N, CA, C and O atoms as CSV, one atom per row, in Angstrom:
chain,resi,resn,atom,element,x,y,z
A,1,UNK,N,N,129.105,158.430,58.980
A,1,UNK,CA,C,129.112,158.159,60.351
A,1,UNK,C,C,129.451,157.442,61.371
A,1,UNK,O,O,128.535,156.886,61.977
A,2,UNK,N,N,130.708,157.273,61.796
A,2,UNK,CA,C,131.809,156.495,62.547
A,2,UNK,C,C,131.112,155.870,63.871
A,2,UNK,O,O,130.150,156.476,64.344
A,3,UNK,N,N,131.545,154.735,64.452
A,3,UNK,CA,C,130.970,154.414,65.688
A,3,UNK,C,C,132.200,154.866,66.430
A,3,UNK,O,O,133.244,155.455,66.151
A,4,UNK,N,N,131.570,154.282,67.610
A,4,UNK,CA,C,132.786,154.857,68.914
A,4,UNK,C,C,133.820,154.231,68.901
A,4,UNK,O,O,134.924,154.718,69.143
A,5,UNK,N,N,133.501,152.573,68.497
A,5,UNK,CA,C,134.450,151.786,68.546
A,5,UNK,C,C,136.226,152.525,67.113
A,5,UNK,O,O,137.446,152.502,67.279
A,6,UNK,N,N,135.585,152.893,66.258
A,6,UNK,CA,C,136.470,152.926,65.260
A,6,UNK,C,C,137.257,154.633,65.440
A,6,UNK,O,O,138.376,155.026,65.112
A,7,UNK,N,N,135.988,155.408,66.163
A,7,UNK,CA,C,137.277,156.352,67.129
A,7,UNK,C,C,138.089,156.320,67.860
A,7,UNK,O,O,139.214,156.771,67.644
A,8,UNK,N,N,137.798,155.890,68.692
A,8,UNK,CA,C,138.726,155.201,69.587
A,8,UNK,C,C,140.498,154.188,68.738
A,8,UNK,O,O,141.721,154.311,68.800
A,9,UNK,N,N,139.702,153.483,68.208
A,9,UNK,CA,C,141.056,153.019,67.077
A,9,UNK,C,C,141.325,154.361,66.840
A,9,UNK,O,O,141.824,154.902,67.827
A,10,UNK,N,N,141.213,154.899,66.133
A,10,UNK,CA,C,142.493,155.915,65.666
A,10,UNK,C,C,143.112,156.620,66.787
A,10,UNK,O,O,144.195,157.136,66.509
A,11,UNK,N,N,142.574,156.815,68.334
A,11,UNK,CA,C,143.484,157.427,69.292
A,11,UNK,C,C,144.919,156.912,68.968
A,11,UNK,O,O,145.180,156.130,68.054
A,12,UNK,N,N,145.886,157.498,69.908
A,12,UNK,CA,C,147.114,156.972,70.226
A,12,UNK,C,C,147.156,155.904,70.928
A,12,UNK,O,O,146.601,156.303,71.952
A,13,UNK,N,N,147.352,155.099,71.066
A,13,UNK,CA,C,147.666,153.950,72.015
A,13,UNK,C,C,148.051,154.739,73.256
A,13,UNK,O,O,147.405,154.516,74.280
A,14,UNK,N,N,149.050,155.655,73.279
A,14,UNK,CA,C,149.209,155.971,75.081
A,14,UNK,C,C,148.190,156.576,75.474
A,14,UNK,O,O,147.779,156.303,76.602
A,15,UNK,N,N,147.569,157.451,74.764
A,15,UNK,CA,C,146.895,158.212,75.397
A,15,UNK,C,C,145.556,157.424,75.914
A,15,UNK,O,O,144.996,157.900,76.901
A,16,UNK,N,N,144.747,155.687,75.022
A,16,UNK,CA,C,144.220,154.772,75.175
A,16,UNK,C,C,144.350,154.283,76.850
A,16,UNK,O,O,143.517,153.945,77.690
A,17,UNK,N,N,146.019,154.451,76.856
A,17,UNK,CA,C,146.223,153.743,78.107
A,17,UNK,C,C,146.423,154.160,79.692
A,17,UNK,O,O,146.467,153.691,80.829
A,18,UNK,N,N,146.515,155.407,78.921
A,18,UNK,CA,C,145.839,156.402,80.422
A,18,UNK,C,C,144.836,156.503,80.791
A,18,UNK,O,O,144.625,156.797,81.968
A,19,UNK,N,N,143.668,156.251,79.734
A,19,UNK,CA,C,142.652,156.721,80.076
A,19,UNK,C,C,141.992,155.424,80.685
A,19,UNK,O,O,140.889,155.477,81.229
A,20,UNK,N,N,142.800,154.120,80.555
A,20,UNK,CA,C,142.328,152.686,81.029
A,20,UNK,C,C,143.068,152.957,82.833
A,20,UNK,O,O,142.523,152.604,83.879
A,21,UNK,N,N,144.325,153.624,82.702
A,21,UNK,CA,C,144.994,153.877,83.807
A,21,UNK,C,C,144.580,154.707,85.017
A,21,UNK,O,O,145.115,154.740,86.125
A,22,UNK,N,N,143.179,155.577,84.432
A,22,UNK,CA,C,142.973,156.456,85.315
A,22,UNK,C,C,141.773,155.761,85.984
A,22,UNK,O,O,141.410,155.845,87.157
A,23,UNK,N,N,141.148,154.931,84.790
A,23,UNK,CA,C,140.074,154.579,85.627
A,23,UNK,C,C,140.666,153.133,86.470
A,23,UNK,O,O,139.862,152.577,87.218
A,24,UNK,N,N,141.798,152.661,86.360
A,24,UNK,CA,C,141.939,151.484,87.165
A,24,UNK,C,C,142.641,152.859,88.633
A,24,UNK,O,O,142.724,152.583,89.830
A,25,UNK,N,N,142.866,153.664,88.260
A,25,UNK,CA,C,143.843,154.207,89.783
A,25,UNK,C,C,141.918,155.781,90.512
A,25,UNK,O,O,141.649,156.513,91.465
A,26,UNK,N,N,141.392,155.405,89.369
A,26,UNK,CA,C,139.778,155.895,90.207
A,26,UNK,C,C,139.260,154.592,91.190
A,26,UNK,O,O,138.853,154.729,92.344
A,27,UNK,N,N,139.353,153.541,90.592
A,27,UNK,CA,C,139.003,152.565,91.690
A,27,UNK,C,C,139.571,151.992,92.805
A,27,UNK,O,O,139.124,151.315,93.731
A,28,UNK,N,N,141.034,152.565,92.405
A,28,UNK,CA,C,141.902,152.090,94.143
A,28,UNK,C,C,141.543,153.474,94.808
A,28,UNK,O,O,141.671,153.369,96.028
A,29,UNK,N,N,141.325,154.152,94.603
A,29,UNK,CA,C,141.112,155.572,94.816
A,29,UNK,C,C,139.853,155.304,96.088
A,29,UNK,O,O,139.922,155.433,97.311
A,30,UNK,N,N,138.580,154.830,95.074
A,30,UNK,CA,C,137.227,154.582,95.581
A,30,UNK,C,C,137.490,153.681,97.020
A,30,UNK,O,O,137.013,153.874,98.138
A,31,UNK,N,N,138.502,152.550,96.513
A,31,UNK,CA,C,138.779,151.276,97.463
A,31,UNK,C,C,139.376,151.776,98.885
A,31,UNK,O,O,138.888,151.491,99.979
A,32,UNK,N,N,140.624,152.644,98.641
A,32,UNK,CA,C,141.635,153.142,99.513
A,32,UNK,C,C,140.780,154.450,100.517
A,32,UNK,O,O,141.134,154.889,101.612
A,33,UNK,N,N,139.569,154.839,99.683
A,33,UNK,CA,C,139.078,155.395,100.827
A,33,UNK,C,C,137.653,154.781,101.788
A,33,UNK,O,O,137.268,155.233,102.867
A,34,UNK,N,N,137.058,153.625,101.001
A,34,UNK,CA,C,136.463,152.873,101.885
A,34,UNK,C,C,137.458,152.351,103.057
A,34,UNK,O,O,137.072,152.252,104.221
A,35,UNK,N,N,138.836,152.011,102.621
A,35,UNK,CA,C,139.261,151.120,103.994
A,35,UNK,C,C,140.210,152.037,104.535
A,35,UNK,O,O,141.163,151.684,105.230
A,36,UNK,N,N,139.901,153.437,104.158
A,36,UNK,CA,C,140.272,154.497,105.212
A,36,UNK,C,C,139.166,154.947,106.202
A,36,UNK,O,O,139.406,155.180,107.387
A,37,UNK,N,N,138.026,155.045,105.680
A,37,UNK,CA,C,137.009,155.126,106.487
A,37,UNK,C,C,136.531,154.036,107.135
A,37,UNK,O,O,135.755,154.341,108.041
A,38,UNK,N,N,136.796,152.378,106.935
A,38,UNK,CA,C,136.797,151.048,107.434
A,38,UNK,C,C,138.292,151.364,108.885
A,38,UNK,O,O,138.215,150.779,109.965
A,39,UNK,N,N,139.107,152.037,108.662
A,39,UNK,CA,C,139.773,152.370,109.753
A,39,UNK,C,C,139.517,153.159,110.652
A,39,UNK,O,O,139.802,153.038,111.844
A,40,UNK,N,N,138.977,153.993,110.145
A,40,UNK,CA,C,138.301,155.031,111.476
A,40,UNK,C,C,137.089,154.483,112.025
A,40,UNK,O,O,136.591,154.923,113.061
A,41,UNK,N,N,136.708,153.744,111.508
A,41,UNK,CA,C,135.101,153.565,112.691
A,41,UNK,C,C,135.962,152.591,113.524
A,41,UNK,O,O,135.567,152.575,114.690
A,42,UNK,N,N,136.960,151.813,113.312
A,42,UNK,CA,C,137.577,151.203,113.980
A,42,UNK,C,C,138.423,151.692,115.564
A,42,UNK,O,O,138.263,151.714,116.785
A,43,UNK,N,N,139.068,151.919,114.838
A,43,UNK,CA,C,139.686,153.925,115.515
A,43,UNK,C,C,138.520,153.703,116.959
A,43,UNK,O,O,138.608,153.099,118.028
A,44,UNK,N,N,137.247,154.709,116.170
A,44,UNK,CA,C,136.624,155.178,117.161
A,44,UNK,C,C,135.747,153.862,117.886
A,44,UNK,O,O,135.233,153.972,118.999
A,45,UNK,N,N,135.681,152.752,117.150
A,45,UNK,CA,C,135.561,151.814,118.460
A,45,UNK,C,C,136.324,151.391,119.817
A,45,UNK,O,O,135.879,151.003,120.897
A,46,UNK,N,N,137.788,151.637,119.309
A,46,UNK,CA,C,138.508,151.801,120.139
A,46,UNK,C,C,138.855,153.034,121.529
A,46,UNK,O,O,139.124,152.774,122.702
A,47,UNK,N,N,138.748,154.130,120.986
A,47,UNK,CA,C,138.757,155.136,122.158
A,47,UNK,C,C,137.724,155.038,122.321
A,47,UNK,O,O,137.817,154.238,123.252
A,48,UNK,N,N,136.379,155.221,122.172
A,48,UNK,CA,C,135.400,154.554,122.595
A,48,UNK,C,C,135.080,153.395,123.749
A,48,UNK,O,O,134.351,153.359,124.740
A,49,UNK,N,N,135.660,152.811,123.347
A,49,UNK,CA,C,136.036,151.349,124.139
A,49,UNK,C,C,137.017,151.752,125.506
A,49,UNK,O,O,136.700,151.312,126.611
A,50,UNK,N,N,137.858,152.356,125.385
A,50,UNK,CA,C,139.433,152.512,126.536
A,50,UNK,C,C,138.150,154.155,126.984
A,50,UNK,O,O,137.719,154.394,128.113
A,51,UNK,N,N,137.986,154.602,126.297
A,51,UNK,CA,C,137.278,156.056,127.714
A,51,UNK,C,C,136.134,155.128,128.302
A,51,UNK,O,O,136.135,155.049,129.531
A,52,UNK,N,N,134.845,154.184,127.408
A,52,UNK,CA,C,134.105,154.012,128.311
A,52,UNK,C,C,134.572,152.982,129.323
A,52,UNK,O,O,133.734,152.938,130.223
A,53,UNK,N,N,135.892,151.861,129.612
A,53,UNK,CA,C,136.232,151.107,130.506
A,53,UNK,C,C,137.360,151.942,131.451
A,53,UNK,O,O,137.750,151.295,132.423
A,54,UNK,N,N,137.799,152.979,131.329
A,54,UNK,CA,C,138.578,154.199,132.109
A,54,UNK,C,C,137.976,154.283,133.680
A,54,UNK,O,O,136.904,154.442,134.264
A,55,UNK,N,N,139.209,154.096,133.923
A,55,UNK,CA,C,138.340,154.112,135.651
A,55,UNK,C,C,138.281,155.635,136.218
A,55,UNK,O,O,139.196,156.379,135.866
A,56,UNK,N,N,137.220,156.175,137.114
A,56,UNK,CA,C,137.037,157.731,137.301
A,56,UNK,C,C,135.718,157.800,138.449
A,56,UNK,O,O,134.810,156.996,138.660
A,57,UNK,N,N,136.010,158.978,139.009
A,57,UNK,CA,C,135.389,158.601,140.195
A,57,UNK,C,C,134.238,159.029,140.097
A,57,UNK,O,O,134.073,159.780,139.135
A,58,UNK,N,N,133.090,158.781,140.925
A,58,UNK,CA,C,132.007,158.708,140.583
A,58,UNK,C,C,130.958,160.684,140.444
A,58,UNK,O,O,129.903,161.076,139.947
A,59,UNK,N,N,132.132,161.322,141.238
A,59,UNK,CA,C,131.757,162.989,141.543
A,59,UNK,C,C,132.279,163.700,139.498
A,59,UNK,O,O,131.990,164.745,138.916
A,60,UNK,N,N,133.042,162.563,139.104
A,60,UNK,CA,C,133.685,163.238,138.090
A,60,UNK,C,C,132.442,163.658,136.929
A,60,UNK,O,O,131.336,163.118,136.905
A,61,UNK,N,N,132.746,164.379,136.302
A,61,UNK,CA,C,132.061,165.206,134.832
A,61,UNK,C,C,131.752,163.744,134.248
A,61,UNK,O,O,130.627,163.248,134.317
A,62,UNK,N,N,132.845,163.105,133.673
A,62,UNK,CA,C,132.877,161.805,132.348
A,62,UNK,C,C,132.606,160.857,132.980
A,62,UNK,O,O,132.992,159.866,132.361
A,63,UNK,N,N,131.920,160.470,134.336
A,63,UNK,CA,C,131.696,159.341,135.016
A,63,UNK,C,C,130.577,159.184,133.989
A,63,UNK,O,O,130.803,158.483,133.003
A,64,UNK,N,N,128.981,159.979,134.184
A,64,UNK,CA,C,128.214,160.266,133.616
A,64,UNK,C,C,128.267,159.328,132.087
A,64,UNK,O,O,127.601,158.295,132.162
A,65,UNK,N,N,128.691,159.467,131.266
A,65,UNK,CA,C,129.360,158.840,129.656
A,65,UNK,C,C,130.205,158.624,129.664
A,65,UNK,O,O,131.056,159.148,128.945
A,66,UNK,N,N,130.421,157.641,130.576
A,66,UNK,CA,C,131.014,156.030,130.413
A,66,UNK,C,C,129.738,155.603,129.699
A,66,UNK,O,O,129.790,155.941,128.516
A,67,UNK,N,N,129.265,155.339,129.833
A,67,UNK,CA,C,127.796,154.246,129.580
A,67,UNK,C,C,126.985,154.383,127.969
A,67,UNK,O,O,126.449,153.514,127.280
A,68,UNK,N,N,127.234,156.369,127.669
A,68,UNK,CA,C,127.438,156.315,126.300
A,68,UNK,C,C,128.482,155.777,125.470
A,68,UNK,O,O,128.277,155.158,124.426
A,69,UNK,N,N,129.900,156.098,126.094
A,69,UNK,CA,C,130.849,155.493,125.279
A,69,UNK,C,C,130.701,154.180,124.879
A,69,UNK,O,O,130.783,153.817,123.706
A,70,UNK,N,N,130.488,153.463,125.813
A,70,UNK,CA,C,130.363,152.077,125.502
A,70,UNK,C,C,129.320,151.426,124.405
A,70,UNK,O,O,129.248,150.471,123.632
A,71,UNK,N,N,128.695,152.359,124.764
A,71,UNK,CA,C,127.182,152.248,124.080
A,71,UNK,C,C,127.519,152.227,122.598
A,71,UNK,O,O,126.950,151.491,121.792
A,72,UNK,N,N,128.558,153.149,122.275
A,72,UNK,CA,C,129.027,153.729,121.072
A,72,UNK,C,C,129.934,152.968,120.932
A,72,UNK,O,O,129.702,152.495,119.819
A,73,UNK,N,N,130.972,152.434,121.355
A,73,UNK,CA,C,131.789,151.585,121.228
A,73,UNK,C,C,131.289,150.340,120.822
A,73,UNK,O,O,132.019,149.612,120.150
A,74,UNK,N,N,130.063,149.953,121.148
A,74,UNK,CA,C,129.351,148.550,120.745
A,74,UNK,C,C,128.849,148.723,119.207
A,74,UNK,O,O,128.957,147.843,118.353
A,75,UNK,N,N,128.188,150.218,118.969
A,75,UNK,CA,C,127.674,150.471,117.617
A,75,UNK,C,C,129.142,150.555,116.664
A,75,UNK,O,O,129.261,149.585,115.916
A,76,UNK,N,N,129.803,151.153,116.620
A,76,UNK,CA,C,130.882,151.500,116.270
A,76,UNK,C,C,131.714,149.549,115.303
A,76,UNK,O,O,131.989,149.127,114.180
A,77,UNK,N,N,131.732,149.234,116.286
A,77,UNK,CA,C,132.528,147.509,116.485
A,77,UNK,C,C,131.592,147.260,115.502
A,77,UNK,O,O,132.076,147.288,114.371
A,78,UNK,N,N,130.206,146.987,115.571
A,78,UNK,CA,C,129.507,146.344,114.839
A,78,UNK,C,C,128.539,146.935,113.534
A,78,UNK,O,O,127.452,146.637,113.039
A,79,UNK,N,N,129.612,147.952,113.292
A,79,UNK,CA,C,129.445,148.543,112.037
A,79,UNK,C,C,130.628,148.084,111.497
A,79,UNK,O,O,130.493,147.192,110.658
A,80,UNK,N,N,131.779,148.456,111.752
A,80,UNK,CA,C,133.325,147.651,111.605
A,80,UNK,C,C,133.269,146.316,110.787
A,80,UNK,O,O,133.772,146.081,109.688
A,81,UNK,N,N,132.332,145.283,111.820
A,81,UNK,CA,C,132.667,143.556,111.900
A,81,UNK,C,C,131.893,143.904,110.848
A,81,UNK,O,O,132.672,144.052,109.907
A,82,UNK,N,N,130.005,144.265,110.239
A,82,UNK,CA,C,129.701,144.154,109.135
A,82,UNK,C,C,130.597,144.590,108.284
A,82,UNK,O,O,131.207,143.587,107.910
A,83,UNK,N,N,131.203,145.919,107.545
A,83,UNK,CA,C,131.109,146.223,106.910
A,83,UNK,C,C,132.771,145.268,106.586
A,83,UNK,O,O,133.576,145.921,105.922
A,84,UNK,N,N,132.986,144.613,106.785
A,84,UNK,CA,C,134.926,143.845,107.150
A,84,UNK,C,C,134.097,142.565,106.507
A,84,UNK,O,O,134.613,142.027,105.527
A,85,UNK,N,N,132.974,142.103,106.950
A,85,UNK,CA,C,132.317,141.003,106.266
A,85,UNK,C,C,131.848,141.103,105.298
A,85,UNK,O,O,131.910,140.142,104.532
A,86,UNK,N,N,131.133,142.376,104.874
A,86,UNK,CA,C,130.298,142.568,103.931
A,86,UNK,C,C,131.433,142.749,102.728
A,86,UNK,O,O,130.933,142.396,101.660
A,87,UNK,N,N,132.819,143.197,102.576
A,87,UNK,CA,C,133.377,143.357,102.138
A,87,UNK,C,C,134.550,141.981,101.302
A,87,UNK,O,O,135.340,142.121,100.368
A,88,UNK,N,N,134.250,140.902,102.009
A,88,UNK,CA,C,135.075,139.472,101.704
A,88,UNK,C,C,134.017,138.901,100.871
A,88,UNK,O,O,132.802,138.722,100.958
A,89,UNK,N,N,135.040,138.664,99.952
A,89,UNK,CA,C,134.697,137.548,98.448
A,89,UNK,C,C,133.407,136.779,98.489
A,89,UNK,O,O,132.529,136.791,97.627
A,90,UNK,N,N,133.419,136.192,99.475
A,90,UNK,CA,C,132.253,135.172,99.275
A,90,UNK,C,C,131.259,135.662,99.952
A,90,UNK,O,O,130.157,135.254,99.586
A,91,UNK,N,N,131.276,136.583,101.031
A,91,UNK,CA,C,130.040,137.605,101.088
A,91,UNK,C,C,129.255,138.079,99.936
A,91,UNK,O,O,128.061,137.811,99.806
A,92,UNK,N,N,130.034,138.887,98.979
A,92,UNK,CA,C,129.565,139.436,97.992
A,92,UNK,C,C,128.960,138.736,96.911
A,92,UNK,O,O,128.117,139.146,96.113
A,93,UNK,N,N,129.745,137.142,97.032
A,93,UNK,CA,C,129.277,136.127,95.856
A,93,UNK,C,C,127.963,135.821,95.754
A,93,UNK,O,O,127.172,135.756,94.813
A,94,UNK,N,N,127.854,135.521,97.761
A,94,UNK,CA,C,126.790,134.379,97.807
A,94,UNK,C,C,125.105,135.945,98.149
A,94,UNK,O,O,123.896,135.723,98.213
A,95,UNK,N,N,125.850,137.301,98.274
A,95,UNK,CA,C,124.703,137.892,98.607
A,95,UNK,C,C,124.035,138.414,97.608
A,95,UNK,O,O,122.838,138.677,97.720
A,96,UNK,N,N,124.839,138.669,96.310
A,96,UNK,CA,C,124.234,138.741,94.702
A,96,UNK,C,C,122.908,137.882,94.273
A,96,UNK,O,O,122.295,137.970,93.210
A,97,UNK,N,N,122.589,136.895,95.558
A,97,UNK,CA,C,122.081,135.886,94.991
A,97,UNK,C,C,120.283,136.169,95.369
A,97,UNK,O,O,120.106,136.127,96.586
A,98,UNK,N,N,119.054,136.423,94.614
A,98,UNK,CA,C,118.165,136.958,95.587
A,98,UNK,C,C,117.277,135.434,96.431
A,98,UNK,O,O,116.223,135.592,97.045
A,99,UNK,N,N,117.806,134.366,96.317
A,99,UNK,CA,C,117.483,133.360,97.080
A,99,UNK,C,C,117.786,133.270,98.181
A,99,UNK,O,O,117.199,132.890,99.194
A,100,UNK,N,N,118.997,133.733,97.918
A,100,UNK,CA,C,120.178,133.677,99.787
A,100,UNK,C,C,119.725,134.494,100.580
A,100,UNK,O,O,119.909,134.218,101.765
A,101,UNK,N,N,118.953,135.825,100.250
A,101,UNK,CA,C,118.306,136.708,100.847
A,101,UNK,C,C,117.599,136.362,101.516
A,101,UNK,O,O,117.816,136.222,102.720
A,102,UNK,N,N,116.183,136.034,100.756
A,102,UNK,CA,C,114.856,135.242,101.796
A,102,UNK,C,C,114.786,134.455,101.849
A,102,UNK,O,O,113.629,134.058,101.706
A,103,UNK,N,N,116.123,133.106,102.162
A,103,UNK,CA,C,115.898,132.111,102.853
A,103,UNK,C,C,117.181,132.867,104.029
A,103,UNK,O,O,117.469,132.051,104.905
A,104,UNK,N,N,117.746,133.866,104.134
A,104,UNK,CA,C,118.701,134.194,105.427
A,104,UNK,C,C,117.184,134.922,106.021
A,104,UNK,O,O,116.550,134.520,106.996
A,105,UNK,N,N,116.883,135.910,105.270
A,105,UNK,CA,C,115.656,136.921,106.569
A,105,UNK,C,C,114.688,135.700,107.002
A,105,UNK,O,O,114.407,135.748,108.199
A,106,UNK,N,N,114.271,134.913,106.491
A,106,UNK,CA,C,113.014,134.060,107.133
A,106,UNK,C,C,113.962,133.197,107.997
A,106,UNK,O,O,113.533,132.954,109.125
A,107,UNK,N,N,115.087,132.725,107.698
A,107,UNK,CA,C,115.721,131.907,109.321
A,107,UNK,C,C,115.743,132.317,109.935
A,107,UNK,O,O,115.183,132.010,110.987
A,108,UNK,N,N,116.812,133.941,109.623
A,108,UNK,CA,C,116.386,134.869,110.839
A,108,UNK,C,C,115.436,135.758,111.660
A,108,UNK,O,O,115.600,136.406,112.694
A,109,UNK,N,N,114.321,135.554,110.793
A,109,UNK,CA,C,113.012,135.628,111.435
A,109,UNK,C,C,112.668,134.243,112.764
A,109,UNK,O,O,112.571,134.421,113.978
A,110,UNK,N,N,112.572,133.203,112.162
A,110,UNK,CA,C,112.196,131.849,112.640
A,110,UNK,C,C,113.087,131.583,113.685
A,110,UNK,O,O,112.551,130.986,114.619
A,111,UNK,N,N,114.640,131.911,113.872
A,111,UNK,CA,C,115.063,132.378,114.922
A,111,UNK,C,C,114.900,133.226,115.885
A,111,UNK,O,O,115.100,132.835,117.035
A,112,UNK,N,N,114.534,134.467,115.659
A,112,UNK,CA,C,113.710,135.572,116.224
A,112,UNK,C,C,112.811,135.127,117.390
A,112,UNK,O,O,113.098,135.211,118.584
A,113,UNK,N,N,111.608,134.610,116.822
A,113,UNK,CA,C,110.473,133.628,116.644
A,113,UNK,C,C,110.526,132.580,118.095
A,113,UNK,O,O,109.955,132.606,119.186
A,114,UNK,N,N,111.631,131.592,117.378
A,114,UNK,CA,C,111.770,130.616,118.366
A,114,UNK,C,C,112.745,130.814,119.831
A,114,UNK,O,O,112.764,130.117,120.845
A,115,UNK,N,N,113.561,132.114,119.464
A,115,UNK,CA,C,114.353,132.168,120.851
A,115,UNK,C,C,112.686,133.679,121.373
A,115,UNK,O,O,111.969,133.273,122.288
A,116,UNK,N,N,112.537,134.226,121.150
A,116,UNK,CA,C,111.408,134.577,122.255
A,116,UNK,C,C,110.409,133.726,122.547
A,116,UNK,O,O,110.051,133.903,123.712
A,117,UNK,N,N,109.692,132.728,121.904
A,117,UNK,CA,C,109.041,131.687,123.126
A,117,UNK,C,C,110.152,131.121,123.835
A,117,UNK,O,O,110.143,131.389,125.036
A,118,UNK,N,N,111.042,130.461,123.459
A,118,UNK,CA,C,112.082,129.983,124.780
A,118,UNK,C,C,112.631,130.743,125.454
A,118,UNK,O,O,113.676,130.354,125.977
A,119,UNK,N,N,112.047,132.471,125.785
A,119,UNK,CA,C,112.712,133.147,126.430
A,119,UNK,C,C,111.677,133.499,127.727
A,119,UNK,O,O,111.933,133.501,128.931
A,120,UNK,N,N,110.195,133.845,126.899
A,120,UNK,CA,C,108.853,133.536,127.692
A,120,UNK,C,C,108.843,132.503,128.476
A,120,UNK,O,O,108.588,132.680,129.667
A,121,UNK,N,N,109.140,131.100,127.940
A,121,UNK,CA,C,108.914,129.439,128.845
A,121,UNK,C,C,109.735,129.740,130.325
A,121,UNK,O,O,109.336,129.722,131.489
A,122,UNK,N,N,111.255,130.065,129.630
A,122,UNK,CA,C,112.503,130.463,130.745
A,122,UNK,C,C,111.775,131.466,131.949
A,122,UNK,O,O,111.388,131.151,133.074
A,123,UNK,N,N,111.756,132.388,131.465
A,123,UNK,CA,C,110.739,133.445,132.819
A,123,UNK,C,C,109.385,132.836,133.698
A,123,UNK,O,O,109.131,132.838,134.902
A,124,UNK,N,N,108.665,132.328,132.529
A,124,UNK,CA,C,107.540,131.407,132.891
A,124,UNK,C,C,107.566,130.609,133.666
A,124,UNK,O,O,106.607,130.489,134.429
A,125,UNK,N,N,108.763,129.704,133.763
A,125,UNK,CA,C,109.422,128.341,134.725
A,125,UNK,C,C,109.959,129.615,135.924
A,125,UNK,O,O,109.586,129.330,137.062
A,126,UNK,N,N,110.644,130.749,135.839
A,126,UNK,CA,C,111.399,131.192,136.767
A,126,UNK,C,C,110.457,131.695,138.133
A,126,UNK,O,O,110.345,131.404,139.324
A,127,UNK,N,N,109.844,132.681,137.097
A,127,UNK,CA,C,108.700,133.718,137.959
A,127,UNK,C,C,107.624,133.203,138.395
A,127,UNK,O,O,107.239,133.538,139.515
A,128,UNK,N,N,106.676,132.019,137.422
A,128,UNK,CA,C,105.693,131.465,137.624
A,128,UNK,C,C,104.080,132.376,137.289
A,128,UNK,O,O,102.903,132.285,137.637
A,129,UNK,N,N,104.857,133.173,136.480
A,129,UNK,CA,C,103.691,133.872,135.898
A,129,UNK,C,C,103.949,134.370,134.435
A,129,UNK,O,O,104.859,133.784,133.849
A,130,UNK,N,N,103.352,135.270,133.815
A,130,UNK,CA,C,103.247,135.515,132.527
A,130,UNK,C,C,104.800,136.408,132.385
A,130,UNK,O,O,105.390,136.974,133.305
A,131,UNK,N,N,105.200,136.324,130.999
A,131,UNK,CA,C,106.313,136.831,130.504
A,131,UNK,C,C,106.036,138.158,129.579
A,131,UNK,O,O,106.806,138.614,128.733
A,132,UNK,N,N,104.953,138.583,129.889
A,132,UNK,CA,C,104.645,140.022,129.280
A,132,UNK,C,C,104.816,141.316,130.766
A,132,UNK,O,O,105.017,142.530,130.805
A,133,UNK,N,N,104.622,140.314,131.735
A,133,UNK,CA,C,105.581,141.597,133.129
A,133,UNK,C,C,106.333,141.513,132.738
A,133,UNK,O,O,106.738,141.550,133.900
A,134,UNK,N,N,107.143,141.414,132.184
A,134,UNK,CA,C,108.988,141.193,132.511
A,134,UNK,C,C,109.353,141.696,130.695
A,134,UNK,O,O,109.998,140.947,129.961
A,135,UNK,N,N,108.678,143.372,130.111
A,135,UNK,CA,C,109.327,142.679,128.642
A,135,UNK,C,C,110.614,143.320,128.654
A,135,UNK,O,O,111.300,143.063,127.664
A,136,UNK,N,N,111.207,144.210,129.645
A,136,UNK,CA,C,112.748,144.316,128.969
A,136,UNK,C,C,113.139,142.737,129.608
A,136,UNK,O,O,113.407,142.246,128.512
A,137,UNK,N,N,113.263,142.104,130.146
A,137,UNK,CA,C,113.980,140.908,131.018
A,137,UNK,C,C,113.949,140.216,129.433
A,137,UNK,O,O,114.937,140.098,128.708
A,138,UNK,N,N,112.424,139.758,129.071
A,138,UNK,CA,C,112.367,138.905,127.610
A,138,UNK,C,C,112.831,139.470,126.853
A,138,UNK,O,O,113.511,138.598,126.313
A,139,UNK,N,N,113.084,140.682,126.139
A,139,UNK,CA,C,113.575,141.137,125.009
A,139,UNK,C,C,115.475,141.050,124.913
A,139,UNK,O,O,116.064,140.821,123.857
A,140,UNK,N,N,116.328,141.339,126.551
A,140,UNK,CA,C,117.048,140.681,127.092
A,140,UNK,C,C,117.416,139.450,127.033
A,140,UNK,O,O,118.630,139.424,127.239
A,141,UNK,N,N,117.108,138.670,126.902
A,141,UNK,CA,C,116.737,136.986,127.403
A,141,UNK,C,C,116.707,136.620,125.740
A,141,UNK,O,O,117.413,135.702,125.325
A,142,UNK,N,N,115.908,137.342,124.891
A,142,UNK,CA,C,115.839,136.807,123.405
A,142,UNK,C,C,117.263,137.097,122.862
A,142,UNK,O,O,118.060,136.167,122.744
A,143,UNK,N,N,117.631,138.486,122.498
A,143,UNK,CA,C,118.806,138.804,121.941
A,143,UNK,C,C,119.815,137.498,122.581
A,143,UNK,O,O,120.201,136.504,121.966
A,144,UNK,N,N,120.126,137.927,124.224
A,144,UNK,CA,C,121.218,136.509,124.368
A,144,UNK,C,C,120.412,134.685,124.087
A,144,UNK,O,O,121.150,133.713,124.249
A,145,UNK,N,N,119.042,134.488,123.714
A,145,UNK,CA,C,119.252,133.129,122.890
A,145,UNK,C,C,119.724,132.804,120.942
A,145,UNK,O,O,120.080,131.937,120.143
A,146,UNK,N,N,119.262,134.710,121.136
A,146,UNK,CA,C,119.718,134.207,119.451
A,146,UNK,C,C,121.025,134.046,119.492
A,146,UNK,O,O,121.362,132.963,119.013
A,147,UNK,N,N,122.083,134.838,119.959
A,147,UNK,CA,C,122.869,135.062,119.605
A,147,UNK,C,C,124.168,133.536,120.201
A,147,UNK,O,O,125.255,133.207,119.727
A,148,UNK,N,N,123.335,132.940,121.432
A,148,UNK,CA,C,123.881,131.784,121.827
A,148,UNK,C,C,123.149,130.513,120.722
A,148,UNK,O,O,123.658,129.408,120.909
A,149,UNK,N,N,122.318,130.538,119.896
A,149,UNK,CA,C,122.107,129.458,118.666
A,149,UNK,C,C,122.735,130.196,117.389
A,149,UNK,O,O,122.732,129.640,116.291
């Protein structure tokens, strides 16, 4: 009974090199497909942004779709940015650790709770009533404060 290494050593070296080249080629093709997908997402974000900020008549059929185009542009831009950051080497190394994921989750949760309390206090200071009367305003203010801090 021969083991796999002895069988591989009997193969011609040119064939083994071709197998190695095939594996490398397959990895490169996978990376290029990911790069093409990233380029397509970026182009979609730019097209949606251009359509969203284009000046049209208020009676034009496309004017009702401009806000949707702007939202799609924000979504595609966020996807592009997330994938681009995720592909950087330092992020890959850090994100492999479980403790990094836990610390990041706890920090983001704490920041969201802090921003929610801060936005409730700001709304209470401005209007003099409980901020639960303004759920949308509190949500937008929480998001703004989250990005600020």
